[in-house]
N, C-alpha and C positions, 0 to 999 in steps of 0.2 A: 504493500500500500504506500510505502514511502520512497519508491523509486521515481525519480523525476529527471528532467533534463539536466539538472545540476549534478546529480550523482553520476549520470552517464558521462558528463563533460569532465568532471574532476576525478572520477574513479573511486569515489568514497562510497561507503555503505549507506550512510544516511544523509539527508539534505540539511546538514547542520555544519556551520562554518565557525571556527574559532578565529577571531580577528587578531591582527598583528599589533598588539599593544606594546608601545615602547617600554623596554626594561622588564616586561612581563612575559611576552610571548617568546620564551627561551626554548632550547631544544627539549627539555623535559616536558614542558607544557604542550608543545607542538606534537611530540611523539605520543604523549598521553592521550591527546585529543584524537589523533589519527588512529591509534591502536583501538580506541573505543568505537571507531566507525565514523567519526566526524572528519572534517578536513581542516587542518591547522595551518595558519600562516605564521612564519617566523618573522620577528621584528628585525628589519634591516636598516632602519633609518637612524639608529643611535650608536652604532659601533663601527670601528675601522674595518677596512676590507679584509685584513688578515683574520680578524676575529669573526667576521661574517662567514668566511670560508670554513673556519673551524666549526662554527655552529651548524652550517649546512651539513658538513660531514658527520657531526655528532648526531643530528637528527636521523641521518641515514643509518647510523649504527643502532639507534634505538627503535627504529620501525622500518618495515619494508613497504609501508603504505605511502601513497603519493602525498606531497605537501607543497606549500607555497612559500614565497618570500615577499615581504613588503618593502618598498622603498619610495622615495619621492624625488622629483626631478631637481630640486634645489640642493640636494646634498652633493658635496664635492666628488664622492665616489660612485655616482649613479651609473656611469658607464662600466665601472669595474663590477658592480653588482650584476648588471645585465650579463656581462661576460661569464661570470661564475655561475649564474643561474643556468645558462645554456650549457656550460661545460659539465656541470654536475647533474644534469637531467632533472632539474626542479620542475614540477608539474605546472605551477601557475605563479603569477605575480599579481600583487594588488598595489594600488597607489591611489592617492586622492587628487593629485595634480598630474595631468598627463605628462609622460616623459617625452612626448613629441612623436611625430609620425615615423621618424627614422628608427628610433628605439623600438617602437611598437612593431614596426615591420620586421626588424631584426629578431625580436622575440617570437613573433608569429611564424616566421620562416623556419624557426627552430622547433616549432611545435609547442611553445609555451603558451598556456592559457592566460590571456590578459583580462583582469577582473577588477576594474576601478570601483571606487566608492564615490557615489554621487549624492547630491542633496536636493535636486530639482529635476523635473522632467526634461527641461532644456539641456541640462548637463548630461543626462542619460543619452539623449539623442546625439549630442556632440561626441560622447564617448564611443557610441556605436559607429558613428561615421568615421572615427579615427581607427576603428578596428577592434573594439572591445568584444570579447567572446561571451561575457556575462557582465552584469552590473550589480553591485551591492548598493542598496538604497537605504540611507539612514534617516529616520524620522527624528523629530526634535527631542524625543525622550532619550536618545543615545548620548553616550559620554564623549568627552573631548570636543573637538570642533563640531558644531552641529547647527542645524537650521531651526526655523520657527514653525515649520509645518508638522503636525503630529503624524506619527507612523500610520495611523488608521486612514488618514486622508492622502498621504503622500504615495504610499505603495500602490494603491489602485491607479493613481494618475500616471505613474511611471510604467506600470504594466500596460495601460492603454497606449502609451507612447511607443514602447519598444518591446513589450512582452511577446509579440509575434515574431520577433527577430532574434532575441537572445534570452537566456534564462535570467530572471530577476530574483535577487536574494534580498529578503526583508531584514532590516536591522533597526534597533532602537526600541528597547522595552521587552525583549524576549528572554525567557528563562525556563520555560517548561513546554510540555506537550500541547497544552491548550493553545499557546502562542503559535506553535508550529502549524497546528491545524487551521487556526485563524488566518495565518499568512497564506497557506495553501488555498483557503477558500477565496481569498482576494485574487488569486491567480499567481502568487509567487511560487518559485521552484524550490524554496528553502529559506532558512533563517540564518543570520549571523549573530553571534553573541560575543561581547568582549567582557563586560563586567561579570557575567555569570561564570566564565572560565577563569577570570582573575580570582574569583572566590572558590577555588578548588584546592585540593591538597597538593596537586602538582605545581601550583603557582609558586614562583620564587619570591613573591612579595613577603617581606619580613612580618612577623607576627604583630608587631606594634601597629603597622600600617593596615594590615588586614582587620585588626580590631576596630580601627576607625571606620572602616566600611561596614562592618557588622553592627557597630553601635548606631549607625545612621538608620533610624526606624521610621523616618518620615520622608517619602519621596520629594516633598516640597522643599526640604533642606538641601537638595542637590540642585544648585542653581546654575543659571547661564550667566556668565560674566564676560566682559570684554577687557578686563584689566590686564590680561597677560599680553596680548598682541593686537588688541583692537578688534579681533574677530570673536564671535560668540563661541564660548566653550562651556560645556556643562561639567561642573566640578562640585565636590563636597566642600562646603564652607569650612575653612580652617584658619589658623593664625596667619600664614603667609598670604593667602588670598584676601583676607581682611586688610592686611597691610597694603597690598597692591590696589585694592579698591579705594583706599584712602589717599594713596600717594599722588602727588602732583607730577607734572611732566618731567622736571629735573630729577626727582627722586626715582621715577620709573627708569630714566635713562641710566642712572648710576647703578640700579639693581640689574639692568640689562647688561651693562658692561662687565660688572662683577661676575655674573654667571656666564657671560660669553667667554671670558678668559679661562674660566674653569672648564668649560666645554671644550675649548681648544686644546687644553692640556690633556684631557681625557681621550679625545679622538685622534690626536696627532695632526689635526688640520692646522694649516698655517693661519696666522692672523689675517693675511691677505685673502685667503680662501673664505674665512668667516665673513669678512667685510663684503666680499663679492656676493656671497649668498644673501646677505642683508640688503645690498644694493639691488640685487635682482628682485627681491620681494617688494621693495619700495616701488620699483618700476611696474611690477606686474600686478600688485594688489593695492596700490595707493595707500601704503602704510607710512607712518612716521618712522624716523630713524630708531627711536626707542622700541616701537612695536616690531620693527623688522629684526632688530637684534634679539629681542625677547623671543620672537618666533624662531629665529635661527638656532638659539640655544635653549629653547624650551625643554628639550630632552634632559638637559643638565638639571633644570629645576625639578623636573619630575623625578629624576634619579634620587634626589634627597629622600623622597618618601619611599619609592619603589625598590631601591637597592640598599640605601644606607639605613633605612628603618627610622627616619626622622619625619613623621607625618606632619609635624608642626612647621617644618622648614621647607617642605616641598609642596607642590600642588597635587591634588587627588582627583584626576579625571575619573568621571563615573557616570554611568547611565542612571536614570531615575530608578531603575529596577533594583539597585542596591538597597533601596529603602524597604524592600519586601523580601530580602534574602537574609536568612538567619543561621545558615549552616554551611560548613565546608564539606563537600562531597569529593570523591575522587572523580576523575574524568569518566571512568568506566561507569560509576554509579550515576553520574549526571546524565550521560548520554542514554544509558539504559532506561532511566526513569522517564526521560523525554519521549523516547521511542514507545515505551509501554503505554504511557498516557495518551500519546497521539493516536496509537492504534485503537485504544479503547474508545476514544472520542469519535474517531472515524466510524467505528462499528456502531456506536450509539446513534450517530447521525444518520447512518444508512437505515437503521431500524426505525428511527423516527420518521424518516422520509417514506418508508414503505412498511407501515405497521402490520399489514396483512401477511407479510413474509414471516414476521416474528410470531404472529398468532398461528400461522399454519405449521410452524415448526414445533 
């Protein structure tokens, strides 16, 4: 009942995608997701090329299932990521900003599935025109950079726009089998989840940070803020986000420079490279200098919480669904529970639609 165009395209057992959260989607989480029957994406936008290759090889050691890699066009090593994806036979790539027609053509010529994340029907149309093989569509409930349109309204719009051409994956607010069935009823070919996989036992996130997520009992506390880089991002309110919300332009610039220098040291990127990334963003997205620098080194700010276990000093990207999650399951337990519930719901719906069949039996 759960075989869709998505499972056929990606080669996974179930139409469930684990998204590529920076600092979170490491080899253990990706392999755990894939071994459970989902399709996992490895985060590739936050680490140097040598470590990226190491992580790809580690995933291949931990699972024989297909998996993907995420990256974005502004990172200095984007071309290197594309080359190693092709070299190591990675099944798919995901990205939020198009890597350009040349890179997409190179990936597709090598048989790599291109699966961008979009936030509006027009973005989905453009992505398909550029060669996307599938699109992930994130509604406003989703974590990190997000839009204002709720998932329930956005997904049907995108399906109407491109669903007859490519598989559509619904993201933003999903955590269980009921959500999977709802997405399929809209016409989606599967669901993508970030926050729910973050809150699993395979997640590398330190306990102190995980507890911040589990302690958030009200979805309304997971707000959309523009304080990081001028773009709307959904995050759990904490001490750093509060500081950024209150900071003036100069203060934000100082915070951006401080974190930018730290990010440069971690990745090995040159100062010139960091500045070039920031300048590219100011030109492409109409950002201020402070916003561009913050965006370029946002992974370093997230790292404080997700790697170093200091949730007060880093930001906490999160979907609203965190407000209704209160347990840490293994990837196997999570995927199995979603599948079992989805199959039960589909059976119940079929019986409800044709009660005479049930009575006859």
